[in-house]
C-alpha positions in Angstrom: 159.1 -81.9 -36.7 159.7 -84.5 -34.4 157.9 -86.5 -31.9 158.9 -88.0 -28.7 158.8 -91.4 -29.4 159.8 -95.0 -27.6 160.3 -98.5 -28.4 158.2 -101.7 -27.2 159.2 -104.5 -26.0 159.1 -106.0 -29.1 161.3 -103.7 -30.2 159.1 -101.4 -32.6 158.9 -97.6 -32.1 155.9 -96.5 -30.7 154.6 -92.5 -30.6 152.5 -91.9 -27.5 149.4 -89.9 -27.7 148.9 -87.4 -25.0 145.2 -86.6 -24.1 144.3 -82.8 -25.0 140.7 -82.9 -24.3 137.0 -84.3 -24.1 133.8 -83.5 -26.2 131.5 -82.4 -23.4 128.7 -82.2 -25.9 129.3 -86.2 -27.5 130.2 -87.5 -23.6 127.4 -89.5 -21.6 129.6 -89.7 -18.4 129.7 -93.3 -18.1 133.0 -93.2 -16.4 134.7 -96.0 -18.4 137.5 -93.6 -19.2 138.4 -92.9 -15.5 138.2 -96.4 -14.5 140.8 -97.2 -17.5 142.7 -94.3 -16.3 145.8 -95.3 -13.7 147.3 -91.7 -13.3 144.5 -89.9 -12.0 144.1 -87.6 -15.1 140.7 -87.4 -15.6 137.6 -86.7 -13.2 133.9 -86.1 -12.9 132.7 -82.6 -13.9 128.7 -81.5 -13.2 127.6 -79.3 -16.0 124.1 -77.3 -15.6 121.7 -76.8 -18.2 120.4 -73.3 -17.4 117.8 -73.9 -20.4 116.3 -76.8 -19.1 117.2 -76.4 -15.3 119.0 -80.0 -15.1 122.6 -80.9 -15.1 124.6 -84.0 -16.2 128.0 -85.4 -15.4 130.8 -85.5 -17.7 134.2 -86.5 -17.6 137.1 -83.6 -17.5 140.9 -83.4 -17.9 141.9 -82.0 -14.5 145.4 -83.1 -14.7 147.1 -83.6 -18.3 150.6 -83.3 -16.5 149.9 -87.1 -15.6 149.3 -88.2 -18.3 151.7 -90.9 -20.0 150.4 -91.2 -23.6 148.9 -94.7 -23.3 145.1 -93.6 -25.0 143.9 -96.2 -22.7 141.2 -93.3 -21.9 140.2 -92.9 -25.6 139.9 -96.7 -26.4 137.2 -97.4 -23.2 135.4 -94.1 -24.6 132.4 -95.6 -26.1 131.7 -92.1 -27.9 135.0 -91.5 -29.1 135.0 -88.1 -27.0 138.8 -87.7 -27.0 141.3 -86.1 -28.8 144.7 -86.5 -28.5 148.0 -85.3 -30.1 151.8 -86.4 -29.8 154.6 -84.4 -27.7 157.3 -82.5 -30.3 160.5 -83.1 -29.4 
């Protein structure tokens, strides 16, 4: 299977990896990924814990179609919550 690739300014080939999802169990809701993404792919999400009657904020993928495959969100994430995949050509 071949994947969509690009060429860097230096002439080397590069395969972008697009965001597939976020592991909400690992996410601490720090917002670093949100700040790193310039394409508005992510947004905060409140998760209710019905057992403890609490809620917490995590990040969520809200517009995956805007992702350009730069993986800046994953680089900024201190908990490595993101999963990525290349796009088939």
